[in-house]
C-alpha positions in Angstrom: 0.0 0.0 0.0 1.5 3.3 -1.0 0.9 6.5 0.8 1.8 9.8 -0.8 3.6 12.1 1.6 2.4 15.7 1.9 4.5 18.2 0.0 5.3 20.2 3.2 6.7 17.2 4.9 8.9 16.3 1.9 10.1 19.9 1.6 10.9 20.0 5.3 12.7 16.7 5.1 14.7 17.8 2.0 15.7 21.1 3.9 16.9 19.0 6.8 18.9 16.8 4.5 20.4 19.7 2.8 21.3 21.4 6.1 22.8 18.2 7.3 24.8 17.7 4.1 26.4 21.1 4.5 27.5 20.4 8.1 30.8 18.7 8.9 28.9 15.5 10.3 26.3 15.3 7.6 26.8 11.7 6.9 26.9 10.7 10.5 23.5 12.3 11.1 22.1 10.8 8.0 23.3 7.4 8.9 22.0 7.8 12.4 18.5 8.9 11.1 18.6 6.0 8.6 19.4 3.7 11.5 16.6 5.0 13.6 14.0 4.8 10.7 15.1 1.2 10.1 14.7 0.3 13.8 11.3 1.9 13.9 10.3 0.1 10.7 11.3 -3.2 12.2 9.3 -2.4 15.4 6.2 -1.5 13.2 6.6 -4.8 11.3 6.8 -6.8 14.5 3.7 -4.9 15.9 1.8 -5.5 12.6 2.5 -9.2 12.9 1.3 -9.3 16.5 -1.9 -7.4 15.6 -2.5 -9.8 12.6 -2.1 -12.8 14.9 -4.5 -11.2 17.5 -7.0 -10.4 14.7 -6.9 -14.0 13.6 -7.5 -15.3 17.1 -10.4 -12.9 17.5 -11.9 -14.0 14.2 -11.7 -17.7 15.3 -13.3 -16.7 18.7 -16.0 -14.7 16.9 -16.7 -17.7 14.6 -16.9 -20.0 17.6 -19.2 -17.6 19.4 -21.5 -17.3 16.4 -21.7 -21.1 16.0 -22.4 -21.3 19.7 -25.2 -18.5 19.4 -26.7 -20.3 16.5 -26.8 -23.6 18.4 -28.3 -22.0 21.5 -30.4 -19.4 19.8 -33.5 -21.4 20.5 -32.5 -21.8 24.0 -33.8 -18.8 25.8 -31.6 -19.5 28.7 -28.6 -18.7 26.5 -30.0 -15.5 25.1 -28.3 -13.4 27.7 -25.0 -15.2 26.9 -25.6 -14.7 23.2 -26.2 -11.0 23.9 -23.0 -10.9 25.9 -21.2 -12.8 23.1 -22.6 -10.4 20.6 -21.5 -7.5 22.7 -18.1 -9.2 23.0 -18.1 -9.7 19.2 -18.9 -6.1 18.7 -16.2 -5.1 21.0 -13.8 -7.5 19.2 -14.9 -6.1 15.9 -14.2 -2.7 17.1 -10.8 -3.7 18.4 -10.2 -5.4 15.0 -11.2 -2.1 13.3 -8.8 -0.3 15.5 -6.1 -2.8 14.7 -6.8 -2.5 11.0 -6.6 1.3 11.3 -3.3 1.0 13.2 -2.0 -1.4 10.6 -3.0 1.0 7.8 -1.3 3.8 9.7 1.8 1.7 10.2 1.8 0.7 6.6 1.6 4.4 5.7 4.4 5.2 8.1 6.4 2.3 6.6 5.8 3.7 3.1 6.8 7.1 4.2 10.0 5.6 5.9 10.8 3.8 2.7 10.4 7.0 0.7 12.6 8.8 3.2 15.1 6.0 3.0 15.2 6.2 -0.8 15.7 10.0 -0.6 18.5 9.5 1.9 20.1 6.9 -0.4 19.9 9.2 -3.4 21.3 12.0 -1.3 24.1 9.7 -0.1 24.9 8.7 -3.7 25.0 12.3 -4.7 27.2 13.2 -1.8 29.6 10.2 -2.4 29.9 11.4 -6.0 30.7 14.9 -4.9 33.2 13.5 -2.3 34.9 11.4 -5.1 35.1 14.5 -7.3 36.5 16.5 -4.4 39.0 13.7 -3.6 40.2 13.7 -7.3 40.4 17.5 -7.2 42.3 17.3 -4.0 44.8 14.7 -5.4 45.2 16.9 -8.5 45.8 20.0 -6.4 48.3 18.0 -4.2 50.2 16.9 -7.4 50.2 20.5 -8.6 51.5 21.7 -5.2 54.2 19.0 -5.3 55.2 20.0 -8.8 55.3 23.7 -7.8 57.4 22.8 -4.6 59.8 20.9 -6.9 60.0 23.8 -9.3 60.5 26.1 -6.3 63.4 23.9 -5.0 65.0 23.9 -8.5 64.6 27.7 -8.6 66.1 28.0 -5.1 69.0 25.6 -6.1 69.6 27.6 -9.3 69.5 30.8 -7.4 72.0 29.4 -4.8 74.2 28.2 -7.6 74.0 31.4 -9.5 74.7 33.3 -6.2 77.8 31.1 -5.6 79.0 31.5 -9.2 78.5 35.3 -9.0 80.5 35.2 -5.7 83.2 33.1 -7.3 83.3 35.4 -10.3 83.5 38.4 -7.9 86.3 36.6 -6.1 88.0 35.7 -9.3 87.7 39.3 -10.5 89.1 40.6 -7.2 91.9 38.0 -7.5 92.5 38.9 -11.1 92.7 42.6 -10.2 95.1 41.8 -7.4 97.1 39.7 -9.9 97.0 42.5 -12.5 98.4 44.9 -9.9 101.0 42.4 -9.0 101.7 41.7 -12.7 102.0 45.4 -13.2 104.7 45.6 -10.6 106.4 42.5 -12.1 106.1 44.0 -15.5 107.8 47.1 -14.3 110.5 45.0 -12.7 110.9 42.8 -15.9 110.9 46.0 -18.0 113.6 47.5 -15.8 115.5 44.3 -15.9 115.2 44.1 -19.7 116.4 47.7 -20.0 119.4 46.9 -17.8 120.1 43.7 -19.9 119.8 45.8 -23.1 122.1 48.4 -21.7 124.5 45.7 -20.8 124.2 44.1 -24.2 124.8 47.5 -25.9 127.8 48.0 -23.7 129.2 44.6 -24.8 128.5 45.5 -28.4 130.3 48.9 -27.9 133.2 47.0 -26.3 133.2 44.6 -29.2 133.2 47.5 -31.7 136.0 49.1 -29.8 138.0 45.9 -30.0 137.2 45.7 -33.8 138.3 49.2 -34.4 141.4 48.7 -32.4 142.3 45.6 -34.4 141.5 47.4 -37.6 143.8 50.3 -36.5 146.5 47.8 -35.6 146.1 46.2 -39.1 146.3 49.6 -40.8 149.4 50.5 -38.8 151.0 47.1 -39.7 150.0 47.9 -43.3 151.7 51.3 -43.2 154.8 49.7 -41.6 154.9 47.1 -44.3 154.7 49.8 -47.0 157.6 51.6 -45.4 159.6 48.5 -45.3 158.7 47.8 -48.9 159.9 51.2 -50.0 163.2 50.8 -48.1 163.6 47.4 -49.6 163.1 48.7 -53.1 165.8 51.4 -52.6 168.2 48.9 -51.1 167.6 46.2 -53.8 168.3 48.2 -57.0 171.4 46.3 -57.7 169.8 42.8 -57.4 166.7 42.5 -59.5 165.6 39.1 -58.2 165.9 40.3 -54.6 164.0 43.5 -55.4 161.2 41.4 -56.9 161.0 39.3 -53.7 160.8 42.4 -51.6 158.1 43.9 -53.8 156.0 40.8 -53.6 156.5 40.6 -49.9 154.7 43.7 -49.0 151.7 42.8 -51.2 151.5 39.4 -49.6 151.8 41.0 -46.2 148.9 43.4 -47.1 146.8 40.5 -48.2 147.6 38.5 -45.1 146.8 41.5 -42.8 143.5 42.2 -44.5 142.6 38.4 -44.2 143.6 38.5 -40.5 141.4 41.6 -40.0 138.4 40.0 -41.7 138.8 36.8 -39.7 139.1 38.7 -36.5 135.7 40.5 -37.3 134.1 37.2 -38.1 135.4 35.6 -34.9 134.0 38.4 -32.8 130.6 38.1 -34.5 130.6 34.4 -34.2 131.5 34.7 -30.5 128.6 37.1 -29.9 126.2 34.7 -31.7 127.5 31.7 -29.8 127.1 33.6 -26.4 123.3 34.1 -27.2 122.8 30.5 -28.5 125.0 28.8 -26.0 122.2 27.5 -23.7 120.3 25.8 -26.5 123.5 24.2 -28.0 124.4 23.0 -24.5 121.0 21.4 -24.1 121.4 19.6 -27.5 124.9 18.3 -26.8 124.6 16.7 -23.4 127.9 15.1 -22.3 127.4 11.4 -21.6 127.5 10.4 -18.0 129.7 7.6 -16.8 127.7 4.3 -16.4 126.1 3.8 -12.9 126.7 0.8 -10.8 123.4 -1.1 -10.1 122.5 -1.6 -6.4 122.7 -5.1 -5.1 122.2 -5.2 -1.4 120.5 -3.4 1.5 122.3 -1.0 3.8 121.1 -0.4 7.3 117.2 -0.2 7.0 115.8 2.3 9.5 112.3 2.8 10.9 111.7 6.2 9.2 108.0 6.6 10.2 105.5 5.3 12.7 103.0 3.9 10.2 102.9 3.7 6.4 105.4 5.6 4.3 104.1 7.4 1.2 106.8 9.6 -0.3 110.5 10.2 -0.9 112.3 13.1 -2.6 115.9 14.1 -3.2 117.1 17.6 -3.5 118.7 18.8 -6.7 122.4 18.2 -5.6 121.5 14.8 -4.1 122.8 15.8 -0.7 119.5 15.4 1.2 116.4 13.1 0.9 113.1 13.8 2.5 110.4 11.3 3.6 106.8 11.4 4.8 103.9 9.2 5.9 101.1 8.6 8.3 102.9 10.0 11.4 102.5 13.7 9.9 106.3 14.3 10.3 108.7 15.0 7.4 112.2 13.7 8.1 115.4 14.7 6.3 118.2 12.1 5.9 121.7 12.0 4.7 121.6 9.6 1.8 125.2 8.6 2.1 124.8 6.9 5.4 121.2 7.0 6.2 121.7 9.4 9.2 118.7 11.7 10.2 119.7 15.3 9.8 116.4 17.0 10.6 112.7 16.9 10.8 109.8 19.3 9.9 106.6 19.5 11.9 103.4 21.2 11.1 101.3 18.8 9.1 97.9 18.2 10.4 97.2 14.8 8.6 99.0 12.2 6.4 101.8 13.4 4.2 101.1 12.3 0.7 104.0 13.8 -1.2 107.0 16.0 -0.7 109.2 18.0 -3.2 112.2 20.3 -3.0 112.3 23.5 -4.9 115.0 23.9 -7.6 117.3 26.0 -5.3 117.0 23.3 -2.6 116.1 26.0 0.0 112.4 25.2 0.4 110.4 21.9 0.7 106.7 21.5 -0.1 104.5 18.9 1.5 101.0 17.9 0.4 98.6 16.3 2.8 95.1 14.8 3.2 94.1 18.0 5.1 93.4 19.8 1.7 96.5 22.0 2.0 100.1 22.3 0.8 102.6 23.6 3.3 105.8 25.4 2.3 108.7 24.8 4.8 111.8 27.0 5.0 114.7 24.5 5.4 116.9 27.0 7.1 114.4 27.7 10.0 112.5 24.4 9.7 109.3 26.3 9.9 106.2 26.7 7.8 106.5 29.8 5.6 103.1 29.5 3.7 100.1 27.3 3.9 98.7 27.0 0.4 94.9 26.5 0.5 92.4 26.2 -2.3 91.8 22.5 -2.7 88.4 21.2 -1.5 89.6 17.6 -1.0 92.8 15.7 -0.3 95.9 16.8 -2.0 97.4 13.8 -3.8 100.5 15.3 -5.4 102.9 18.3 -5.4 105.8 19.2 -7.8 108.2 22.2 -8.0 109.3 23.8 -11.2 112.9 22.9 -12.3 113.2 26.4 -14.0 111.7 28.6 -11.3 112.2 28.2 -7.5 109.1 30.3 -6.9 106.7 28.1 -8.9 105.0 24.9 -7.9 101.9 22.8 -8.9 99.5 20.5 -6.9 96.5 18.2 -7.6 93.6 17.5 -5.4 90.7 15.1 -5.0 88.2 17.6 -6.5 90.0 17.1 -9.9 91.7 20.5 -10.1 95.4 21.2 -10.7 96.6 24.5 -9.2 99.7 26.5 -9.8 101.3 28.4 -6.9 103.4 31.5 -6.5 105.6 30.4 -3.6 107.0 33.9 -3.1 103.5 35.3 -2.3 101.9 32.1 -1.2 98.8 32.4 -3.6 97.4 30.4 -6.4 98.3 31.9 -9.7 96.4 29.6 -12.0 94.1 26.5 -12.0 92.6 24.0 -14.3 89.8 21.4 -13.9 89.9 17.9 -15.4 87.2 15.3 -15.9 89.4 12.7 -14.1 91.3 12.9 -10.8 95.0 13.7 -11.1 96.9 11.3 -8.7 100.4 12.4 -9.7 101.9 15.3 -11.6 105.4 16.7 -12.6 106.8 19.6 -14.5 108.5 19.0 -17.8 112.2 19.7 -18.1 111.8 23.2 -19.4 109.2 24.1 -16.7 106.7 25.1 -19.3 104.1 22.3 -18.9 102.6 20.2 -16.2 102.4 16.4 -16.9 99.4 14.9 -15.2 98.7 11.2 -14.6 95.0 10.5 -14.3 92.6 8.0 -12.6 91.4 6.8 -16.0 94.9 5.9 -17.2 95.4 9.0 -19.4 98.6 11.0 -19.4 98.0 14.7 -20.2 100.4 17.6 -21.0 99.1 20.9 -19.9 100.8 24.0 -21.3 99.8 26.5 -18.7 101.4 29.5 -20.6 98.3 29.5 -22.9 96.1 27.3 -20.7 95.7 24.6 -23.3 96.4 20.9 -23.5 99.5 20.4 -25.6 98.8 16.6 -26.0 97.5 13.6 -24.2 98.2 9.9 -24.3 94.8 8.3 -23.9 94.7 4.7 -22.6 98.4 4.7 -21.6 97.4 2.4 -18.7 94.3 0.4 -18.3 93.9 1.5 -14.7 94.9 4.4 -12.6 98.3 6.1 -13.1 99.9 6.0 -9.7 103.1 8.0 -10.3 104.8 10.3 -12.9 108.6 10.9 -13.1 110.5 13.1 -15.5 114.2 12.4 -16.6 116.6 15.1 -15.8 118.5 14.8 -19.1 116.1 14.3 -22.0 112.8 15.0 -20.2 111.5 11.4 -20.8 108.3 10.6 -18.8 108.1 7.5 -16.7 104.7 6.4 -15.4 103.6 3.6 -13.1 100.1 2.2 -13.3 97.8 0.1 -11.2 97.8 -2.3 -14.1 101.2 -3.5 -13.0 103.0 -1.9 -15.9 105.7 0.8 -16.0 105.8 2.8 -19.2 108.2 5.2 -20.8 106.8 8.2 -22.9 108.9 10.5 -25.2 108.0 14.1 -24.1 108.7 15.4 -27.6 106.8 13.0 -29.8 104.3 11.9 -27.0 104.9 8.2 -28.1 105.3 5.2 -25.8 108.9 4.1 -26.1 108.9 1.1 -23.7 106.6 -1.0 -21.5 108.3 -2.5 -18.5 106.8 -5.4 -16.5 108.1 -8.6 -14.9 106.7 -11.8 -13.4 105.9 -11.2 -9.7 105.8 -7.4 -10.1 102.6 -6.1 -8.6 101.8 -2.5 -7.7 101.3 -2.4 -4.0 99.1 0.7 -3.7 97.7 3.7 -5.6 100.7 5.8 -4.2 103.3 3.4 -5.7 106.1 5.5 -7.1 108.6 4.5 -9.8 111.9 6.3 -10.5 114.6 6.7 -13.2 118.3 6.4 -12.8 120.2 9.8 -13.4 121.5 8.6 -16.8 118.0 7.4 -17.8 119.2 3.9 -18.6 117.4 2.1 -15.8 114.0 2.3 -14.0 113.0 1.0 -10.5 109.7 0.4 -8.8 108.5 -1.3 -5.6 106.2 -4.4 -5.5 103.7 -5.7 -3.1 105.8 -8.8 -2.4 108.5 -6.6 -0.7 110.9 -6.6 -3.7 112.3 -3.7 -5.7 112.5 -4.4 -9.5 115.2 -2.7 -11.7 114.7 -2.7 -15.5 117.2 -1.9 -18.2 115.3 0.5 -20.4 117.0 -0.3 -23.7 116.2 -4.0 -23.5 113.0 -3.6 -21.4 114.1 -6.6 -19.2 114.2 -6.7 -15.4 117.9 -7.1 -14.6 117.7 -6.9 -10.8 115.3 -7.9 -8.1 116.3 -6.5 -4.7 115.0 -8.1 -1.5 115.5 -7.7 2.2 114.1 -9.7 5.0 112.6 -6.8 6.8 111.1 -5.2 3.7 107.3 -5.5 2.9 105.0 -4.0 0.4 107.3 -1.4 -1.1 105.4 1.9 -1.8 108.1 4.3 -2.9 111.5 4.3 -4.7 113.8 7.2 -5.3 117.2 7.3 -7.1 119.9 9.7 -6.0 121.0 12.3 -8.7 124.5 11.2 -7.9 123.8 7.6 -9.1 123.6 6.0 -5.7 122.0 5.1 -3.5 118.6 3.9 -4.5 116.1 4.3 -1.6 112.9 2.5 -0.9 110.1 3.1 1.6 107.6 0.4 2.5 104.2 0.0 4.1 105.5 -0.3 7.7 107.6 2.9 7.4 111.0 1.2 7.0 113.4 3.1 4.7 116.1 0.9 3.0 119.2 2.2 1.1 120.3 -0.1 -1.7 124.0 0.0 -2.7 126.1 -1.7 -5.2 
């Protein structure tokens, strides 16, 4: 049975649902109302069932009473009972009518509840759809917010990077201005020096011209004397024709000889002047051969040079001192002749990775893992400068053979920096794509030779800030050390691939590859060295041996071993030819003599 709800009730119900949907707990109230309506519907259904059952019982009772009234109608005695029964039947009928009215009302309420429930369901569906759309919009907005935050982070990073770049450019500009001011002073000094040298050269030319004029005057005077003698000889030889002819030919020959002597003297002076200007280049091209060195054969008095691992050895230019460094942060100076300690330098904060003497042997540079290079004055044994600029460990340091004020270093951040040791500042820098683990100057001091982590050897001409050349794939693994010969400038490299290679610095071609059974590079700081005459090379091995190769044949001619030596890291050959010194993992320094 369907009952149509009044429009006012429906509108009121819709307004309540709308009000509830706008509130924060709209769904909770709707679900609660829906639960109450459902409970009330169940109660109505139970009540309707009870009333139906009572109505049935009353019908049966009414039928029974009617049958009993029919049976006893004739009986007057039962009239009163029939009347009572009829009254009861009337009463039951009235009750039944009431029950039927209640049932109709309950049915109507049930129908209204179903309609309200359907309205609630439709409202719930609409609100669920709206919530789904709102959630989708929320996710979209969150994604946009995330994207905008990422863009904001990128903009902030770009801004930070740009700010740092601007600051670095400003610092570079300030440094360049300072360098320009310094260069102006240096230019004035160089100009003054050139003027003085030019004045000296002009004075030499004037002296040479004076000597030439003096020689020409002497030649003219000799010519005049010869003419006078010739005239006297002609007068004295009138009686002897043959003798007169000889005297007449004599002065002419004398004149010719004097003129020839004068010309030769002038040519000799000019040639001497030319040779004085070209003497240095001719001396470089005509190196006098050194006497053959005696190869070392046995160890002499090993000493515990450092408490911990030893990483570096370096001779000064005359070969009178050798310096060593390692984990104990102390640089020790030794007499290579007898292995006697003659001094020590303190001031390093962390491990010493490499040391190098300047070309005048008055200063020593030490690189360390504390991102700095320290410059020690060997007369006072104190730090004169601390060179900072690397942002990582400093792996290598080298001094220019042509200028005692110039040095270079390489760091973990893949930068090579040039230093002005007089002022203690960085004069130039260059970045590379691969870390430089070892570097050296070439023989003329015009290029820096870099050994890279990827096995490439590069020649950096810092005068025009260009790569002069590179030998790619020289080693299949990291280049551990670079050494330069003191006579021809040949480059010796030692790689982690257990090979030692010789490269011609003029043609950039590989001349020799040196290896041997049992030779194995001990560490990334393994250092190979050349003999002073560049006929032999030496390198330490992880088995505690020192291998010596003859470069011409490429064969290992000596294998040096000592009972106390283990895992040799560094070898260094004295410029005097002996001794050969090695430094191992435990800090033991061994001198090898013939």
